Kinemage of the C-alpha trace (Angstrom):
@kinemage 1
@onewidth
@group {chain A} dominant
@subgroup {mainchain}
@vectorlist {calphas} color= white
{ca met a 1} P -20.742 -38.225 -153.551
{ca ile a 2} L -20.840 -36.921 -149.981
{ca asp a 3} L -20.410 -33.144 -149.865
{ca leu a 4} L -18.028 -32.420 -146.994
{ca asn a 5} L -17.946 -28.678 -147.591
{ca pro a 6} L -19.129 -26.463 -144.705
{ca thr a 7} L -22.846 -25.711 -144.686
{ca thr a 8} L -24.819 -22.790 -143.355
{ca met a 9} L -25.530 -24.797 -140.203
{ca thr a 10} L -22.050 -23.920 -138.950
{ca arg a 11} L -22.683 -20.179 -139.034
{ca thr a 12} L -22.758 -18.261 -135.755
{ca ala a 13} L -26.180 -16.861 -136.597
{ca asp a 14} L -27.617 -20.368 -136.784
{ca val a 15} L -26.186 -21.703 -133.518
{ca ala a 16} L -27.001 -18.466 -131.692
{ca ala a 17} L -30.631 -19.551 -131.609
{ca ile a 18} L -29.679 -22.796 -129.862
{ca his a 19} L -27.510 -20.832 -127.435
{ca ala a 20} L -30.462 -18.573 -126.622
{ca leu a 21} L -32.686 -21.585 -125.963
{ca ile a 22} L -30.171 -23.028 -123.497
{ca asp a 23} L -29.608 -19.710 -121.719
{ca gly a 24} L -33.351 -19.128 -121.599
{ca leu a 25} L -34.118 -22.302 -119.694
{ca pro a 26} L -36.020 -21.530 -116.484
{ca pro a 27} L -33.888 -21.805 -113.346
{ca pro a 28} L -34.396 -24.938 -111.266
{ca ala a 29} L -36.840 -24.604 -108.409
{ca glu a 30} L -34.863 -23.454 -105.396
{ca lys a 31} L -36.068 -23.587 -101.818
{ca arg a 32} L -34.805 -20.506 -100.041
{ca arg a 33} L -32.970 -21.043 -96.793
{ca thr a 34} L -34.659 -19.906 -93.611
{ca tyr a 35} L -31.498 -20.310 -91.562
{ca val a 36} L -27.908 -19.096 -91.419
{ca gly a 37} L -25.767 -21.673 -93.209
{ca ala a 38} L -22.270 -22.772 -92.282
{ca ser a 39} L -21.292 -22.387 -95.928
{ca ser a 40} L -22.306 -18.710 -95.946
{ca ile a 41} L -21.232 -17.466 -92.514
{ca gly a 42} L -17.785 -16.565 -93.878
{ca ser a 43} L -19.297 -14.191 -96.450
{ca pro a 44} L -17.771 -10.689 -96.279
{ca cys a 45} L -21.225 -9.061 -95.998
{ca glu a 46} L -23.160 -9.802 -92.832
{ca arg a 47} L -26.177 -7.866 -94.087
{ca lys a 48} L -26.481 -10.182 -97.079
{ca ile a 49} L -26.380 -13.189 -94.742
{ca gln a 50} L -29.068 -11.498 -92.675
{ca tyr a 51} L -31.340 -10.786 -95.647
{ca glu a 52} L -31.130 -14.455 -96.630
{ca phe a 53} L -31.937 -15.553 -93.079
{ca met a 54} L -34.897 -13.144 -92.982
{ca gly a 55} L -36.281 -14.669 -96.177
{ca glu a 56} L -36.326 -11.265 -97.864
{ca pro a 57} L -37.343 -11.452 -101.535
{ca his a 58} L -34.657 -10.962 -104.143
{ca asp a 59} L -34.718 -7.665 -106.019
{ca glu a 60} L -37.297 -7.565 -108.780
{ca gly a 61} L -35.787 -8.860 -112.002
{ca trp a 62} L -32.722 -10.347 -110.299
{ca arg a 63} L -31.765 -13.917 -111.089
{ca phe a 64} L -28.645 -16.003 -111.374
{ca ser a 65} L -27.240 -15.965 -114.877
{ca ala a 66} L -27.420 -19.168 -116.901
{ca lys a 67} L -23.627 -19.352 -116.731
{ca thr a 68} L -23.644 -19.111 -112.932
{ca leu a 69} L -26.261 -21.842 -112.653
{ca arg a 70} L -24.099 -24.088 -114.844
{ca ile a 71} L -21.132 -23.384 -112.566
{ca phe a 72} L -23.201 -24.453 -109.543
{ca gln a 73} L -24.205 -27.636 -111.347
{ca arg a 74} L -20.586 -28.284 -112.289
{ca gly a 75} L -19.624 -28.036 -108.623
{ca his a 76} L -22.100 -30.722 -107.609
{ca met a 77} L -21.002 -33.022 -110.422
{ca met a 78} L -17.302 -32.595 -109.682
{ca glu a 79} L -17.858 -33.235 -105.983
{ca ser a 80} L -19.380 -36.611 -106.856
{ca met a 81} L -16.495 -37.370 -109.212
{ca ala a 82} L -13.906 -36.453 -106.577
{ca ala a 83} L -15.605 -38.684 -104.000
{ca val a 84} L -15.310 -41.598 -106.437
{ca trp a 85} L -11.591 -40.877 -106.893
{ca leu a 86} L -11.070 -41.116 -103.127
{ca ala a 87} L -13.141 -44.283 -102.888
{ca asp a 88} L -11.095 -45.837 -105.680
{ca ala a 89} L -7.956 -44.885 -103.723
{ca gly a 90} L -9.177 -46.939 -100.771
{ca phe a 91} L -11.025 -44.412 -98.586
{ca arg a 92} L -14.510 -45.156 -97.234
{ca leu a 93} L -16.830 -42.175 -97.422
{ca thr a 94} L -20.389 -41.509 -96.335
{ca gln a 95} L -22.907 -38.689 -96.593
{ca thr a 96} L -25.401 -40.053 -94.104
{ca gly a 97} L -25.405 -40.983 -90.443
{ca lys a 98} L -26.774 -44.083 -88.717
{ca asp a 99} L -30.279 -42.636 -88.990
{ca gly a 100} L -29.964 -42.342 -92.765
{ca ala a 101} L -30.146 -38.544 -92.663
{ca pro a 102} L -27.494 -36.265 -94.228
{ca ile a 103} L -24.633 -35.603 -91.823
{ca gly a 104} L -24.808 -32.095 -90.440
{ca phe a 105} L -25.596 -29.922 -87.443
{ca ser a 106} L -28.484 -27.725 -86.369
{ca val a 107} L -28.318 -25.345 -83.403
{ca ala a 108} L -30.068 -22.221 -82.103
{ca gly a 109} L -33.456 -23.786 -82.670
{ca gly a 110} L -32.543 -24.626 -86.268
{ca ala a 111} L -31.497 -21.062 -87.073
{ca phe a 112} L -27.870 -22.092 -87.699
{ca arg a 113} L -27.216 -25.251 -89.708
{ca gly a 114} L -24.812 -26.974 -92.038
{ca his a 115} L -24.346 -30.237 -93.940
{ca val a 116} L -20.974 -31.732 -94.809
{ca asp a 117} L -19.896 -33.004 -98.207
{ca arg a 118} L -18.698 -36.345 -96.823
{ca val a 119} L -17.122 -37.976 -93.789
{ca ile a 120} L -14.259 -40.391 -94.394
{ca lys a 121} L -14.835 -43.354 -92.069
{ca gly a 122} L -11.652 -45.220 -92.849
{ca gly a 123} L -8.978 -45.970 -95.392
{ca pro a 124} L -5.215 -46.238 -95.771
{ca asp a 125} L -3.055 -46.239 -92.654
{ca gly a 126} L -1.460 -43.038 -91.407
{ca tyr a 127} L -4.601 -40.887 -91.025
{ca gln a 128} L -7.030 -40.230 -88.192
{ca tyr a 129} L -10.593 -41.393 -88.789
{ca pro a 130} L -13.357 -40.332 -88.924
{ca met a 131} L -12.213 -37.383 -91.017
{ca leu a 132} L -14.246 -34.531 -92.459
{ca trp a 133} L -13.965 -34.157 -96.250
{ca glu a 134} L -14.887 -30.925 -98.003
{ca his a 135} L -14.580 -30.383 -101.736
{ca lys a 136} L -14.648 -27.279 -103.935
{ca ala a 137} L -14.544 -27.064 -107.723
{ca leu a 138} L -12.658 -23.890 -108.615
{ca gly a 139} L -11.645 -21.958 -111.683
{ca ala a 140} L -7.946 -21.858 -112.506
{ca lys a 141} L -7.283 -18.493 -110.825
{ca ser a 142} L -8.910 -19.386 -107.504
{ca trp a 143} L -7.350 -22.839 -107.569
{ca ala a 144} L -3.874 -21.385 -108.128
{ca thr a 145} L -4.337 -18.983 -105.219
{ca ile a 146} L -5.452 -21.665 -102.794
{ca ser a 147} L -2.757 -24.122 -103.899
{ca lys a 148} L -0.108 -21.423 -103.362
{ca his a 149} L -1.274 -19.912 -100.090
{ca gly a 150} L -3.308 -22.654 -98.443
{ca leu a 151} L -6.924 -22.752 -97.311
{ca ala a 152} L -6.977 -20.345 -94.358
{ca lys a 153} L -5.137 -17.532 -96.119
{ca ala a 154} L -6.634 -17.893 -99.598
{ca lys a 155} L -10.245 -18.760 -98.719
{ca pro a 156} L -11.013 -17.955 -95.072
{ca glu a 157} L -14.744 -18.454 -95.701
{ca tyr a 158} L -14.056 -22.100 -96.580
{ca ala a 159} L -11.785 -22.454 -93.555
{ca asp a 160} L -14.633 -21.171 -91.341
{ca gln a 161} L -16.959 -23.783 -92.836
{ca val a 162} L -14.486 -26.606 -92.180
{ca ala a 163} L -13.817 -25.475 -88.594
{ca leu a 164} L -17.535 -25.260 -87.810
{ca tyr a 165} L -18.212 -28.781 -89.064
{ca gln a 166} L -15.269 -30.115 -87.085
{ca ala a 167} L -16.523 -28.390 -83.930
{ca tyr a 168} L -20.228 -29.161 -84.069
{ca leu a 169} L -19.794 -32.742 -85.302
{ca asp a 170} L -16.870 -33.534 -82.998
{ca leu a 171} L -14.646 -34.344 -85.977
{ca thr a 172} L -11.556 -32.751 -84.488
{ca ser a 173} L -9.007 -34.875 -86.331
{ca pro a 174} L -7.460 -33.054 -89.302
{ca ala a 175} L -10.004 -32.563 -92.095
{ca leu a 176} L -9.209 -33.323 -95.712
{ca phe a 177} L -9.902 -30.314 -97.913
{ca gln a 178} L -9.821 -30.964 -101.639
{ca ala a 179} L -10.037 -28.441 -104.465
{ca thr a 180} L -10.330 -29.542 -108.085
{ca asn a 181} L -9.204 -27.212 -110.859
{ca ala a 182} L -12.215 -27.229 -113.170
{ca asp a 183} L -10.052 -26.083 -116.096
{ca thr a 184} L -7.118 -28.492 -115.818
{ca met a 185} L -8.525 -31.197 -113.482
{ca glu a 186} L -5.528 -30.847 -111.161
{ca ile a 187} L -6.313 -31.468 -107.510
{ca tyr a 188} L -5.127 -29.724 -104.371
{ca leu a 189} L -5.245 -31.581 -101.062
{ca glu a 190} L -4.705 -30.147 -97.597
{ca leu a 191} L -5.024 -31.702 -94.163
{ca val a 192} L -6.601 -28.991 -92.026
{ca pro a 193} L -6.016 -29.151 -88.263
{ca phe a 194} L -8.991 -28.199 -86.088
{ca asp a 195} L -8.913 -24.455 -85.368
{ca arg a 196} L -10.972 -24.022 -82.211
{ca glu a 197} L -10.667 -20.223 -82.179
{ca arg a 198} L -11.827 -19.944 -85.799
{ca ala a 199} L -14.824 -22.175 -85.101
{ca gln a 200} L -15.757 -20.124 -82.037
{ca ala a 201} L -15.447 -16.831 -83.915
{ca ala a 202} L -17.624 -18.085 -86.789
{ca ser a 203} L -20.197 -19.466 -84.355
{ca asp a 204} L -20.273 -16.160 -82.454
{ca arg a 205} L -20.778 -14.302 -85.717
{ca ala a 206} L -23.759 -16.483 -86.580
{ca ala a 207} L -25.215 -15.973 -83.096
{ca gly a 208} L -24.860 -12.199 -83.481
{ca ile a 209} L -26.599 -12.165 -86.859
{ca ile a 210} L -29.456 -14.304 -85.531
{ca ala a 211} L -29.864 -12.153 -82.407
{ca asp a 212} L -29.854 -8.866 -84.353
{ca thr a 213} L -32.340 -10.231 -86.891
{ca arg a 214} L -34.748 -11.272 -84.161
{ca ala a 215} L -34.337 -7.847 -82.574
{ca gly a 216} L -35.103 -6.103 -85.872
{ca ser a 217} L -31.631 -4.594 -86.204
{ca leu a 218} L -29.763 -4.628 -89.521
{ca arg a 219} L -26.081 -5.551 -89.575
{ca ala a 220} L -23.540 -3.298 -91.241
{ca arg a 221} L -22.825 -3.545 -94.950
{ca cys a 222} L -19.436 -4.879 -96.015
{ca thr a 223} L -18.680 -1.519 -97.689
{ca asp a 224} L -19.739 2.114 -97.868
{ca asp a 225} L -19.303 2.115 -101.655
{ca glu a 226} L -22.428 1.207 -103.628
{ca thr a 227} L -20.273 0.396 -106.659
{ca tyr a 228} L -18.175 -2.144 -104.723
{ca trp a 229} L -17.752 -5.319 -106.771
{ca leu a 230} L -19.492 -7.559 -104.238
{ca cys a 231} L -22.580 -5.345 -104.405
{ca lys a 232} L -22.927 -5.354 -108.178
{ca asp a 233} L -24.599 -8.747 -108.472
{ca cys a 234} L -26.060 -8.972 -104.975
{ca pro a 235} L -29.711 -10.121 -105.021
{ca phe a 236} L -30.516 -7.502 -102.364
{ca arg a 237} L -28.661 -4.543 -103.880
{ca lys a 238} L -31.730 -2.350 -104.485
{ca arg a 239} L -33.207 -3.155 -101.108
{ca cys a 240} L -29.924 -2.484 -99.336
{ca trp a 241} L -29.001 0.788 -101.056
{ca gly a 242} L -32.457 2.056 -101.986
């Protein structure tokens, strides 16, 4: 007879070894940015943006946790899934321009750049094309906040990113921002009008960071409290506060 009783293989102690093997996988090779990115310019800490732009090494021993790396990977996978949903709904999306290169912008001698998720070239009637499309995969708490308060109020750093792409790529028709709840798979959609003042302010901020970096001047921290939550897992914490 087949013995369907639980075996020792179901014990936590046994699967813990497998868990450790997964968490111990080496992080994927990552090419550090040597420019200020549109996706990071809305970060609360300008000094962190500056350290990244300077190519400063991460603190010794610092690395993304295995969980965080899986969250990043989830974001890429869910973006691809969401693009398929839109395509199935009749929208035509692209990631590349006529030259076959990823759609994006590069200014200030390449010091300030960004690449969009997709551009919607056409689709159902009633919308203005071409239309920028930006997607974020969010946990339930962040998704609930953005669905309640809207993009600009809940996630101004994302709103900066959208406005910059609209400005530099001349995609001034309303952008389609989509957030997918990674826990429930609900989606939030918002048509985002072009905010010229927001784009200008974000662009000016990037220009200031680039100019100060080239002049050898550090930008201010986002806080005077070393225990501030944003500092706790910052890859430059020791360098910044040491």
